[in-house]
C-alpha positions, 0 to 999 in steps of 0.5 A, spaced: 499 499 500 501 507 498 504 511 504 498 514 508 493 510 504 487 508 507 483 501 504 478 499 506 475 491 505 470 486 507 471 479 508 466 474 507 466 466 508 462 464 502 462 456 504 465 451 508 470 445 505 468 438 505 469 434 511 476 433 513 479 438 507 482 445 509 478 452 507 485 455 504 489 450 501 494 450 495 492 452 487 491 445 483 494 448 477 498 454 481 506 455 479 508 451 486 504 445 482 507 447 475 514 445 477 512 439 479 510 438 472 516 441 469 521 436 474 517 430 470 517 432 464 525 433 465 526 426 469 522 423 463 527 427 458 533 425 462 530 418 463 529 417 455 537 419 454 539 414 459 535 409 455 537 412 448 544 411 450 544 405 453 547 408 459 545 403 465 549 407 470 545 413 467 538 410 468 539 408 475 541 415 477 535 418 474 531 413 477 534 415 483 534 422 484 528 423 480 524 418 485 527 422 491 524 429 491 517 424 491 520 420 497 522 426 501 515 430 499 511 425 501 515 426 509 513 433 508 506 433 506 502 438 510 495 442 510 494 448 512 489 448 519 486 455 520 483 456 527 476 454 528 471 458 533 467 453 537 462 457 542 456 459 538 455 465 542 452 471 538 458 476 538 459 483 535 463 484 528 470 483 529 473 488 525 481 489 524 485 494 522 492 494 520 497 499 521 503 499 516 510 502 518 508 507 512 502 510 515 497 506 511 491 503 514 488 496 512 481 496 515 477 489 514 470 488 516 469 482 518 466 476 523 469 473 529 470 467 525 473 470 519 478 474 524 480 468 528 482 464 522 486 470 518 489 475 523 488 473 531 491 466 531 497 463 527 495 458 522 498 451 524 501 446 519 499 438 520 503 433 517 501 427 514 507 422 517 509 422 524 516 425 526 518 418 527 516 417 520 519 423 518 525 421 521 525 414 517 523 417 511 529 422 511 535 416 513 532 413 506 532 419 502 539 420 504 541 413 502 538 414 496 542 421 494 548 418 496 546 412 491 544 417 485 550 421 486 554 415 485 550 412 479 550 419 475 558 419 476 559 413 472 554 415 467 556 418 461 557 424 459 551 426 455 547 424 461 551 428 466 551 434 462 543 433 461 542 432 469 547 440 470 542 442 465 536 440 468 537 443 475 539 450 472 533 450 469 529 448 475 533 452 480 531 458 475 524 456 475 524 456 482 526 462 483 522 465 479 515 463 482 518 464 489 518 472 486 511 471 484 505 473 489 502 469 494 495 469 492 498 466 486 499 459 490 493 459 494 486 457 493 481 463 497 475 461 493 471 459 500 472 466 501 469 473 498 475 479 498 471 485 496 474 492 496 469 498 498 470 505 495 468 511 499 469 519 497 475 522 497 479 516 496 484 512 499 490 515 497 492 521 502 498 526 503 499 526 510 498 522 516 493 526 520 488 525 514 489 518 514 488 517 521 481 521 520 479 517 515 480 511 519 477 513 525 471 515 520 471 508 517 471 504 524 467 509 528 471 508 533 477 511 537 479 505 541 483 502 537 487 508 536 488 509 543 490 501 545 495 500 539 499 507 541 497 509 533 498 517 534 503 521 538 503 520 545 502 528 548 496 531 550 495 535 544 494 529 540 489 526 546 485 532 545 485 531 537 483 524 538 477 526 543 474 531 538 475 526 533 471 521 536 465 527 538 465 528 530 465 521 528 458 520 534 455 527 532 457 527 524 453 521 521 459 518 520 459 510 518 456 505 513 449 506 509 446 500 505 443 502 499 440 497 494 445 491 496 451 497 495 456 498 502 457 507 502 461 509 507 460 516 510 466 520 512 463 527 515 467 533 514 471 536 519 478 540 518 482 535 521 488 539 520 485 545 524 483 541 529 490 538 530 493 545 530 488 548 535 489 542 540 497 543 539 497 551 540 492 550 546 497 546 550 503 549 548 501 555 550 498 552 558 505 549 558 508 556 558 503 560 563 
């Protein structure tokens, strides 16, 4: 997000996953899975090269080193588990405000269930195999790796060059995929993410404007106080108090018009108010 920008989004859970399936999982046709397809194609090409050259050591090396990644992948297989809300009692909306170091604010309108899954509680990785089985798999994987490297050392130069080219291609592909946006790798189809526009836009040129918009959208200054968002001084405390009164008396908040959400931000000269509050405190200290 740009500096001093204020963005408001609503996240809703559209549907629940099937029993035993996570709500968030890897995209079937995502970049990471495409790397597996690329690795399979390169392995098949090396296998054909070994057969065509009648290279026995090369054939064993291809089978050993190609199966190694699959073998280790089984030991590291996991699924993402998000924390669920167990209680059924009624609770108010659990809006989330994220303050970035550059002065930007991201306001998330959501239920407590969504807030727990994405923000309040850390996610957990549930591994398919037990720790003991993982150690056994790692042991056999190491033996396979050593055996495959020895066979590759005795293979023909053509196959060795083919392996070198394959690993260079795979290494470059992994670097490219690591630079891609994370959202390309995750299936979030169970959730609806909607950006809500409002008058004035999300771009601002100063922190005071961004903070005022965030207060008007959330209709609260409680998060500003407990999060120490504003500078700690009597002048800023007075400005926050006035902002709270303006939000309550200025009809700030959310309005629904034909299923369309609209945010109303009251007109307020926040810069003049801040100047007045700071000067008031300064004059009082000088007396």
